[in-house]
C-alpha positions as CSV (number, residue, x, y, z in Angstrom):
1,M,-24.5,-27.9,19.4
2,K,-28.2,-28.8,20.9
3,T,-30.2,-25.9,22.4
4,T,-33.1,-25.7,24.9
5,E,-34.5,-23.1,26.5
6,A,-35.0,-25.0,29.8
7,L,-32.8,-23.4,31.7
8,S,-32.7,-19.7,32.5
9,L,-30.4,-17.2,31.4
10,D,-28.8,-16.9,34.5
11,D,-28.7,-20.7,35.1
12,I,-27.0,-20.8,31.4
13,R,-24.8,-17.7,32.4
14,S,-23.3,-19.1,35.5
15,Q,-22.7,-22.6,34.2
16,V,-20.8,-20.9,31.3
17,R,-18.9,-18.2,33.4
18,A,-17.5,-21.3,35.6
19,Q,-16.4,-23.4,32.7
20,V,-15.0,-20.3,30.6
21,N,-13.3,-19.7,33.9
22,T,-11.4,-23.1,33.8
23,L,-10.7,-23.1,30.2
24,V,-8.8,-19.9,30.4
25,S,-5.4,-19.7,31.5
26,T,-5.4,-16.6,33.9
27,T,-3.2,-14.4,35.8
28,D,-3.3,-12.1,38.0
29,D,-2.7,-8.9,36.2
30,M,-5.2,-10.4,33.4
31,D,-8.4,-8.6,32.3
32,G,-11.0,-11.0,32.0
33,P,-12.3,-13.4,31.1
34,W,-15.6,-11.5,31.2
35,I,-18.7,-12.9,29.9
36,T,-20.8,-10.1,27.8
37,D,-23.5,-11.5,26.2
38,I,-25.4,-14.6,25.8
39,F,-27.0,-16.0,22.8
40,L,-29.2,-19.1,21.4
41,S,-26.2,-21.0,21.4
42,D,-23.3,-18.9,22.0
43,A,-21.4,-17.0,24.6
44,I,-19.6,-13.7,24.1
45,V,-16.2,-13.9,26.0
46,E,-13.9,-10.8,26.5
47,I,-10.2,-11.2,27.2
48,E,-7.5,-8.5,27.5
49,G,-9.8,-6.2,25.3
50,E,-10.5,-8.8,22.7
51,F,-14.1,-10.5,21.7
52,F,-14.6,-14.4,21.3
53,R,-17.5,-16.2,20.2
54,A,-17.9,-19.5,22.6
55,P,-20.3,-22.3,21.3
56,F,-22.3,-23.7,23.7
57,G,-24.6,-26.9,24.0
58,N,-27.6,-27.0,26.2
59,D,-29.7,-30.5,27.4
60,G,-31.8,-28.6,29.7
61,A,-29.9,-29.5,32.8
62,T,-26.6,-28.5,31.7
63,V,-24.5,-26.4,29.7
64,T,-21.5,-27.7,28.1
65,V,-19.1,-24.9,26.5
66,A,-16.9,-26.2,23.2
67,P,-13.3,-26.2,23.9
68,R,-11.1,-23.0,23.4
69,S,-9.7,-24.4,20.4
70,E,-13.2,-23.6,18.4
71,W,-14.0,-20.1,19.2
72,K,-13.4,-17.2,17.1
73,R,-12.2,-14.1,17.6
74,V,-14.9,-11.2,16.5
75,T,-15.4,-7.5,16.7
76,K,-17.1,-5.3,19.0
77,E,-19.0,-3.9,16.3
78,W,-20.2,-7.7,15.4
79,V,-21.0,-8.4,19.0
80,V,-23.4,-5.2,19.2
81,A,-24.8,-5.9,15.6
82,E,-25.5,-9.7,16.3
83,S,-27.0,-8.7,20.2
84,A,-29.5,-6.2,18.1
85,R,-30.3,-9.0,15.5
86,Q,-31.0,-11.9,18.5
87,N,-33.2,-9.4,20.6
88,K,-35.1,-7.9,17.5
89,G,-38.6,-8.0,18.8
90,I,-37.5,-10.0,22.4
91,H,-38.6,-8.3,25.4
92,K,-36.1,-8.9,28.0
93,V,-36.9,-10.0,31.6
94,K,-36.6,-7.0,34.1
95,T,-36.6,-7.2,37.8
96,T,-38.7,-4.4,39.6
97,F,-41.6,-4.0,42.3
98,F,-44.9,-4.3,41.7
99,S,-48.4,-4.0,44.3
100,E,-51.5,-5.7,44.3
101,A,-55.0,-4.6,45.7
102,I,-56.7,-7.5,47.4
103,D,-60.5,-7.4,47.5
104,L,-61.9,-8.5,50.8
105,S,-65.4,-9.1,49.5
106,E,-65.1,-12.6,49.5
107,A,-62.9,-12.8,52.8
108,E,-64.2,-15.0,56.1
109,F,-63.8,-14.4,59.3
110,S,-63.0,-17.8,61.6
111,E,-65.7,-19.1,64.2
112,D,-63.6,-16.7,66.7
113,G,-63.0,-13.3,64.9
114,S,-59.1,-13.6,65.2
115,R,-58.3,-14.5,61.6
116,V,-59.9,-13.9,58.5
117,R,-59.4,-15.9,55.3
118,V,-57.8,-13.6,52.1
119,T,-57.2,-14.3,48.8
120,L,-53.7,-12.8,48.2
121,I,-53.5,-13.3,44.7
122,Q,-55.3,-15.1,41.9
123,P,-53.9,-16.3,38.5
124,G,-54.8,-14.5,35.4
125,W,-54.7,-10.3,34.7
126,S,-54.9,-8.2,37.8
127,K,-56.1,-4.6,38.5
128,N,-53.0,-3.3,37.6
129,K,-52.7,-5.0,34.1
130,R,-49.9,-7.7,35.3
131,Y,-50.8,-11.2,34.4
132,Y,-49.6,-14.0,37.1
133,P,-49.7,-17.6,35.4
134,A,-50.5,-20.3,37.7
135,A,-47.3,-21.9,37.9
136,V,-45.8,-18.7,39.1
137,L,-48.2,-18.4,42.0
138,K,-47.8,-22.1,43.0
139,A,-43.5,-21.2,43.3
140,A,-44.2,-18.3,45.2
141,A,-46.6,-19.2,47.7
142,P,-44.3,-20.0,50.3
143,L,-42.9,-16.6,50.3
144,F,-46.2,-15.6,51.8
145,E,-45.9,-17.7,55.1
146,G,-45.4,-15.4,58.1
147,T,-45.6,-12.3,56.3
148,K,-46.3,-9.3,58.3
149,A,-49.2,-7.0,57.7
150,Y,-49.0,-3.3,58.7
151,V,-51.4,-0.2,59.3
152,D,-51.0,1.8,55.6
153,H,-47.9,1.9,53.3
154,P,-45.1,3.5,54.5
155,T,-44.8,7.4,53.7
156,K,-42.1,8.8,51.3
157,L,-40.2,10.2,54.9
158,D,-40.5,6.2,56.5
159,A,-39.3,4.6,53.2
160,K,-36.5,6.9,54.0
161,Q,-36.2,7.0,58.0
162,R,-37.4,3.7,59.0
163,P,-37.4,1.2,56.1
164,E,-37.8,-1.8,58.5
165,R,-41.1,-0.1,59.9
166,S,-42.4,0.9,63.2
167,V,-43.7,-1.8,65.6
168,R,-46.9,0.6,66.3
169,D,-47.7,0.2,62.6
170,L,-47.8,-3.5,63.3
171,A,-51.1,-4.8,62.4
172,G,-50.8,-8.6,62.3
173,F,-49.3,-11.4,60.2
174,Y,-50.2,-14.1,57.2
175,E,-50.1,-17.7,58.4
176,G,-51.5,-21.2,56.5
177,V,-50.9,-20.2,53.2
178,K,-52.2,-22.6,50.8
179,V,-52.6,-22.7,46.7
180,E,-56.3,-23.5,45.9
181,D,-57.5,-25.9,43.4
182,D,-58.2,-22.7,41.1
183,G,-54.8,-21.3,41.3
184,R,-55.1,-18.6,43.8
185,I,-53.0,-17.7,47.2
186,T,-55.1,-18.1,50.2
187,A,-53.5,-17.0,53.7
188,N,-55.3,-16.4,57.7
189,L,-54.8,-13.0,58.4
190,F,-54.0,-13.2,61.8
191,L,-55.2,-9.6,64.0
192,E,-54.3,-8.5,67.3
193,D,-56.0,-4.8,67.6
194,D,-59.6,-5.1,68.1
195,T,-60.2,-1.8,66.7
196,M,-58.7,-3.2,63.4
197,K,-60.8,-6.8,63.5
198,T,-63.6,-4.3,63.7
199,K,-62.7,-2.4,60.5
200,V,-61.7,-5.3,58.5
201,R,-65.0,-7.3,59.7
202,T,-66.5,-4.3,58.3
203,A,-65.2,-4.7,54.8
204,V,-65.8,-8.0,55.2
205,E,-69.7,-7.8,56.0
206,Q,-70.8,-4.4,54.6
207,N,-68.8,-2.6,52.8
208,P,-65.8,-3.9,50.5
209,N,-64.3,-0.5,50.0
210,Y,-64.1,0.3,53.4
211,V,-60.6,-0.8,54.0
212,G,-58.6,-3.3,51.8
213,L,-55.2,-4.9,51.6
214,S,-52.0,-4.6,49.3
215,I,-49.3,-6.2,49.0
216,N,-45.9,-5.3,48.0
217,A,-43.4,-7.6,46.4
218,L,-40.1,-8.2,44.2
219,G,-40.4,-9.9,40.8
220,K,-39.4,-10.4,37.2
221,T,-41.5,-9.4,34.4
222,R,-41.4,-8.8,31.1
223,M,-44.1,-7.5,28.5
224,G,-45.7,-9.8,26.3
225,E,-49.1,-11.4,25.3
226,A,-51.3,-13.5,27.2
227,E,-55.1,-14.8,26.6
228,G,-55.4,-12.2,23.7
229,Q,-54.2,-9.1,25.6
230,K,-50.9,-7.7,25.9
231,G,-49.4,-6.1,29.2
232,V,-46.6,-6.9,32.0
233,L,-46.2,-11.0,32.3
234,V,-44.9,-11.6,35.7
235,E,-42.3,-15.0,35.2
236,T,-41.2,-14.8,38.8
237,I,-42.0,-13.5,42.2
238,V,-38.7,-13.4,44.5
239,K,-40.0,-12.0,47.7
240,A,-43.2,-11.2,49.6
241,N,-42.0,-7.7,51.7
242,S,-45.3,-7.1,53.1
243,T,-49.3,-7.1,52.5
244,D,-50.9,-3.8,54.2
245,I,-54.0,-2.5,55.6
246,V,-55.1,0.4,53.9
247,T,-57.9,2.7,53.2
248,T,-57.5,2.2,49.2
249,P,-55.6,-0.6,47.7
250,A,-53.0,0.4,45.8
251,A,-53.5,0.2,42.1
252,G,-49.7,0.8,41.0
253,G,-47.7,4.0,40.4
254,K,-47.3,6.2,43.1
255,F,-46.6,3.4,45.7
256,E,-44.1,1.0,43.7
257,Q,-42.5,4.6,42.9
258,L,-42.3,4.9,46.7
259,L,-41.1,1.0,47.1
260,M,-38.1,1.7,44.8
261,S,-37.2,4.8,47.1
262,G,-36.7,3.1,50.0
263,D,-33.2,1.0,51.3
264,E,-34.4,-1.9,52.3
265,F,-36.1,-2.7,49.1
266,T,-33.1,-0.9,46.8
267,N,-30.9,-3.6,48.6
268,D,-33.7,-6.4,47.6
269,L,-33.5,-5.3,44.2
270,L,-29.8,-5.6,43.9
271,E,-30.0,-9.0,45.4
272,A,-32.6,-9.7,43.1
273,I,-31.2,-7.8,39.8
274,S,-29.5,-9.9,37.0
275,L,-25.8,-9.1,35.5
276,E,-27.7,-8.7,31.8
277,E,-30.2,-6.4,33.7
278,L,-27.1,-4.5,35.4
279,R,-25.0,-4.4,32.0
280,T,-27.7,-2.9,29.9
281,A,-28.6,-0.4,32.7
282,R,-25.5,0.7,33.9
283,P,-22.6,-0.3,31.0
284,D,-20.6,2.4,32.4
285,L,-20.6,0.7,36.1
286,I,-19.5,-2.3,34.5
287,D,-16.4,-1.1,32.9
288,S,-15.9,1.0,36.7
289,L,-16.0,-2.5,38.4
290,K,-14.0,-4.2,35.6
291,N,-10.7,-1.6,36.1
292,E,-11.7,-1.3,40.1
293,W,-11.4,-4.9,40.0
294,K,-8.0,-4.7,37.5
295,T,-6.6,-2.0,40.3
296,V,-7.2,-4.1,43.4
297,R,-5.8,-7.2,41.7
298,D,-2.6,-5.1,40.7
299,T,-2.6,-3.6,43.7
300,K,-2.7,-7.1,46.0
301,A,-0.4,-8.3,43.3
302,L,2.3,-5.7,44.0
303,E,1.9,-6.2,48.0
304,T,2.7,-9.4,47.7
305,A,5.4,-9.1,45.6
306,R,6.9,-6.9,48.2
307,D,6.1,-8.6,51.0
308,E,7.5,-12.0,49.2
309,N,10.8,-9.7,48.4
310,T,11.3,-8.9,52.1
311,T,11.4,-12.3,52.8
312,L,13.0,-13.4,50.6
313,T,16.0,-10.6,51.1
314,E,15.8,-11.6,54.8
315,T,16.2,-15.3,54.4
316,N,19.2,-14.6,52.1
317,E,21.2,-12.7,54.7
318,A,20.4,-15.3,57.4
319,L,21.8,-18.6,54.9
320,G,24.4,-16.4,53.5
321,N,25.7,-16.3,57.2
322,Q,25.3,-20.2,57.6
323,L,26.6,-21.1,54.1
324,T,30.6,-20.4,55.6
325,E,29.7,-22.6,58.5
326,K,27.7,-25.7,56.4
327,D,30.5,-25.7,54.2
328,E,33.2,-26.4,56.6
329,Q,31.0,-28.9,58.4
330,T,30.0,-30.6,54.7
331,G,33.9,-31.1,54.3
332,R,34.6,-32.4,57.4
333,I,32.0,-34.4,57.0
334,K,32.7,-35.7,53.7
335,T,36.7,-36.1,54.7
336,V,34.8,-38.9,57.7
337,L,32.8,-40.3,55.3
338,A,35.7,-41.0,52.6
339,E,38.1,-42.8,55.2
340,M,35.0,-45.0,56.4
341,H,33.9,-46.0,53.0
342,S,37.6,-46.9,52.3
343,A,38.1,-48.7,55.8
344,L,34.8,-50.5,55.1
345,E,35.5,-51.3,51.7
346,S,39.2,-52.5,53.2
347,L,37.0,-55.2,55.7
348,A,34.9,-56.1,53.2
349,W,37.8,-57.3,51.1
350,T,39.6,-59.0,53.6
351,V,36.8,-60.8,55.3
352,Q,36.1,-62.2,51.2
353,V,39.3,-63.1,50.9
354,D,39.2,-65.0,54.1
355,R,36.3,-66.6,52.9
356,L,38.1,-67.8,49.4
357,L,41.0,-69.3,51.2
358,A,39.0,-70.7,53.8
359,G,38.3,-73.9,51.8
360,Q,41.6,-74.3,50.5
361,K,44.1,-76.8,51.9
362,L,47.8,-75.0,51.6
363,P,50.4,-74.7,54.4
364,A,50.0,-72.3,56.7
365,A,53.0,-70.0,55.7
366,W,51.7,-70.6,51.8
367,Q,48.4,-69.6,52.9
368,S,49.5,-66.5,54.9
369,E,51.5,-64.8,52.6
370,L,48.9,-65.7,49.9
371,R,46.3,-63.7,51.8
372,D,48.8,-60.5,52.2
373,R,49.2,-60.4,48.3
374,L,45.2,-60.9,47.7
375,V,44.2,-58.6,50.9
376,A,47.0,-55.5,49.2
377,V,45.1,-56.1,45.1
378,K,42.5,-54.3,44.1
379,P,39.3,-56.3,44.8
380,D,38.3,-58.6,42.5
381,V,36.8,-62.0,43.3
382,K,37.5,-63.4,39.8
383,K,41.1,-62.5,40.0
384,A,41.8,-63.8,43.7
385,Q,40.1,-67.0,43.1
386,S,42.6,-67.6,39.6
387,I,45.4,-66.4,41.8
388,I,44.2,-69.0,44.9
389,A,44.1,-71.9,41.8
390,A,47.3,-71.2,40.5
391,E,48.8,-71.9,43.8
392,V,47.1,-74.8,44.7
393,K,48.1,-75.9,41.1
394,K,52.0,-74.9,42.1
395,L,51.6,-76.5,45.0
396,K,50.8,-79.6,43.7
397,A,53.3,-79.7,41.4
398,V,56.5,-78.9,43.9
399,R,54.8,-81.3,46.7
400,Q,57.6,-83.7,48.4
401,P,57.6,-86.1,51.5
402,V,57.8,-85.1,54.5
403,S,61.0,-85.6,56.5
404,V,61.1,-87.9,59.3
405,T,63.6,-87.3,62.5
406,G,63.4,-89.1,66.1
407,A,61.1,-91.7,67.0
408,G,59.7,-92.4,64.2
409,R,57.5,-89.0,64.1
410,A,57.3,-86.7,61.6
411,S,59.0,-83.2,62.6
412,T,56.5,-80.6,63.4
413,P,56.9,-77.4,61.4
414,A,56.9,-73.9,62.9
415,K,53.3,-72.4,63.3
416,P,53.7,-69.6,60.9
417,K,52.8,-65.7,62.4
418,L,49.3,-64.9,61.6
419,G,48.7,-61.4,59.9
420,A,46.4,-58.8,60.9
421,N,43.0,-60.2,60.2
422,P,39.7,-58.2,61.3
423,I,38.0,-61.6,62.2
424,A,40.6,-62.6,64.5
425,E,40.9,-59.1,66.1
426,V,37.1,-59.1,66.8
427,F,36.2,-62.5,67.3
428,G,39.8,-63.9,68.5
429,T,42.1,-66.4,66.8
430,G,40.0,-69.3,67.8
431,A,37.4,-68.2,65.0
432,L,39.8,-68.5,62.6
433,P,40.0,-72.0,60.3
434,L,42.6,-74.6,61.5
435,D,44.8,-76.3,59.0
436,G,43.7,-79.2,56.8
437,E,39.9,-77.9,58.2
438,T,37.4,-77.9,55.7
439,P,34.5,-75.1,55.7
440,Q,32.3,-78.1,57.2
441,E,34.2,-78.3,59.5
442,Y,35.2,-75.2,60.3
443,A,31.3,-74.2,59.8
444,A,30.3,-76.9,62.8
445,R,32.9,-75.9,65.0
446,I,32.5,-72.1,65.2
447,A,28.4,-72.9,65.3
């Protein structure tokens, strides 16, 4: 897979972790997945105490982890040996506090004397043997805007009892931070107290060693070589805490140890430190956290299961009390539905039979008897049509002349009694077809 170093280790780890969580199906009681190490083109993933080598590609902006099917199981011993092999000769990045002295010999006061333009830090090697690349300073410049200036660095007691510092120690603040053409970070130091202005002016105009400035910041460093000199290389500055006015600008050592003892700075350090650094420094803490997370998951899962069981029991009891009544209601409903269904089927078939007979020129009595027969049989349109056709054929075969009596008028046959008909019951007998009436005539009459 293609790899590049454009992304930071933290960026790579973050993307790998997100994709691994997607590729691995987890449960509440599962131990893992954990990203235990990141190599050049592989991530080591621990799942339930087993280690897997997961290849990944890196195009400089996006990391792509290989599918789970391409992962290979490895032993813990192999992981330790491979880590030592790949990291041999490499100085890992370390998150730390550091201080730097600021020389006021080139500082300049404003015309009204309220501000003094100072150089906060410049690229290259500092007096404390740290190397600051110009690109690092350019990226860090906004961090110094608005930082406070205190009188003296805090004492050990101050760091413990009042890490936020006292307002009585506040001397001013920095504004107008700018990156100069030569890479220096400069700023205006605004001073409120006239006495402090006088002291700083004395250092600027007469004696640079009278008072000075000393920054304290948090950043990531590593051992390396630059401009032919070996030492601490500053890779990033993540926080500028303050730049204080002191009698002896910090030259490292004691003040940096003091910084690391304060609660506020400890919190800053914990926020900035990477998982890789924490894993290296405190592997026991990582194991404890994993066990703690597993215990929390187990406890939450047990509580959830208990709550769900209680809810299910209560619900089951309530449903049990309703089942008998619901069964009885269901039985009654089924009976009524069956009766309604049967009645509707019968009504629909009766209407269908009437439609089939409406167009037939059969004697009323014959048609009435035939209707009763068709209504009584199982609904079957084709069979009904066949029966009607047979009756019509039979009628033609046995048809006889109508007898004549009286004054040359044909005798009127008795009108047959109509059987039960849902159409007649709803719309009246006038809605029934008349003897000898064609379907077209019937439709026109009742329209």
